[in-house]
C-alpha positions in Angstrom: 0.0 0.0 0.0 2.8 2.5 0.8 4.4 1.9 -2.7 1.0 2.8 -4.3 0.9 6.0 -2.2 4.5 6.8 -3.2 3.7 6.4 -6.9 0.6 8.6 -6.6 2.5 11.2 -4.6 5.2 11.2 -7.3 2.6 11.9 -9.9 1.1 14.7 -7.8 4.5 16.4 -7.5 5.1 16.0 -11.2 1.7 17.5 -12.1 2.1 20.3 -9.6 5.6 21.2 -10.9 4.6 21.0 -14.6 1.6 23.3 -13.9 3.8 25.9 -12.1 1.9 25.0 -8.8 -1.6 25.5 -10.2 -2.9 21.9 -9.9 -2.8 20.7 -6.3 -5.9 18.5 -6.6 -3.9 15.3 -6.8 -2.5 16.1 -3.4 -6.0 16.6 -2.0 -6.9 13.2 -3.2 -4.1 11.7 -1.2 -5.2 13.3 2.1 -7.4 11.9 4.8 -10.3 14.3 5.8 -8.7 14.8 9.2 -5.1 15.4 8.0 -2.7 17.4 10.3 -0.7 19.7 8.1 2.4 21.4 9.5 5.1 23.7 8.2 8.4 25.0 9.5 6.9 28.5 9.5 4.6 27.7 12.5 7.0 29.0 15.2 8.6 31.9 13.4 5.6 33.5 11.7 2.4 32.6 13.6 0.3 35.3 11.8 1.5 34.5 8.3 -1.3 32.8 6.2 1.0 30.0 5.3 2.3 29.2 8.8 -0.3 26.7 10.0 -0.9 24.3 11.5 -3.8 23.3 9.4 -6.3 20.7 10.6 -8.5 18.9 8.0 -8.5 18.8 4.3 -10.7 22.0 4.0 -8.0 23.9 6.0 -5.3 22.5 3.8 -7.1 23.6 0.7 -7.1 27.1 2.3 -3.4 26.8 2.7 -2.9 26.0 -1.0 -5.2 29.0 -1.9 -3.0 31.3 0.2 0.1 30.0 -1.6 -1.6 30.8 -5.0 -2.5 34.3 -3.7 1.0 35.1 -2.4 3.5 33.2 -4.5 4.2 32.0 -8.1 6.0 28.7 -8.4 8.9 29.2 -10.8 10.2 25.6 -10.6 10.0 22.4 -8.7 12.4 19.5 -8.9 12.1 16.1 -7.3 15.5 14.7 -6.1 14.1 11.6 -4.4 11.0 10.0 -2.9 11.8 7.6 -0.1 9.2 5.3 1.5 9.6 3.3 4.7 7.1 2.0 7.2 4.2 4.5 7.3 6.2 7.5 6.0 6.9 8.8 2.5 9.5 11.6 2.2 9.8 13.9 -0.8 13.2 15.5 -1.2 13.5 18.3 -3.7 14.1 21.9 -4.6 11.6 24.7 -5.3 11.9 28.2 -6.5 9.1 30.7 -5.7 8.5 34.4 -6.5 6.6 36.4 -4.0 3.7 38.3 -5.8 4.0 41.4 -3.5 7.8 41.9 -3.3 8.7 40.1 -6.5 11.7 38.6 -4.6 12.5 34.9 -5.2 13.0 32.1 -2.8 15.2 29.2 -4.1 15.4 26.5 -1.4 15.8 22.8 -0.8 12.6 21.4 0.5 11.7 18.2 2.4 8.1 17.0 2.8 7.3 14.2 5.2 4.0 12.4 4.7 2.6 9.9 7.3 0.2 7.4 5.7 -2.5 5.3 7.2 -4.8 3.1 5.2 -3.6 4.6 1.9 -4.3 8.3 2.9 -2.0 10.9 4.3 -2.9 11.7 8.0 0.1 14.0 8.7 2.3 16.2 6.7 5.4 18.3 7.6 7.2 20.6 5.2 10.6 22.0 5.8 12.5 24.7 3.8 14.6 27.8 4.3 12.5 29.9 6.6 15.0 32.8 6.7 14.9 32.9 2.9 11.2 32.8 3.0 11.2 35.8 5.3 13.5 37.8 3.0 11.5 37.0 -0.1 8.2 37.8 1.6 9.4 41.0 3.2 9.3 39.6 6.7 13.0 39.6 7.5 12.6 42.1 10.3 10.0 39.9 12.0 12.2 36.9 11.6 15.2 38.6 13.1 13.1 39.6 16.2 11.3 36.3 16.6 11.7 34.5 20.0 13.1 31.5 18.1 15.9 33.3 16.3 16.6 35.5 19.3 17.1 32.4 21.5 19.2 30.8 18.9 21.6 33.7 18.9 21.7 33.5 22.7 
């Protein structure tokens, strides 16, 4: 079952990249109604529309809507998709252009999908959050966030 999910996930990433990020429907088909959707942005930018967490497929669709409103996908490349146990990990690179600032974010990206009964029940995406802040015009907020302030110690 996990190999079938992995193949369908690969097809979803291919379609998404080919369409410049305008066709996320194949991702929605892979998700359980009660999916937990998380992003690395949660701690640094709690008020950003892409920060999450998002609970349930309807909220995740809202997340993808917010992406389309704020960003243009310039490119997406899959480096590997690894499946083991109940997890499927997408490893790749993306390049986005912010619609407001026109700045670009080129970053490695890792997405971890947890699967149960053929559907994704949890998702975590990781990418360069400092680069995101610069491209989105949030760099000042990032520099002052409790997480980055504590890290500088």
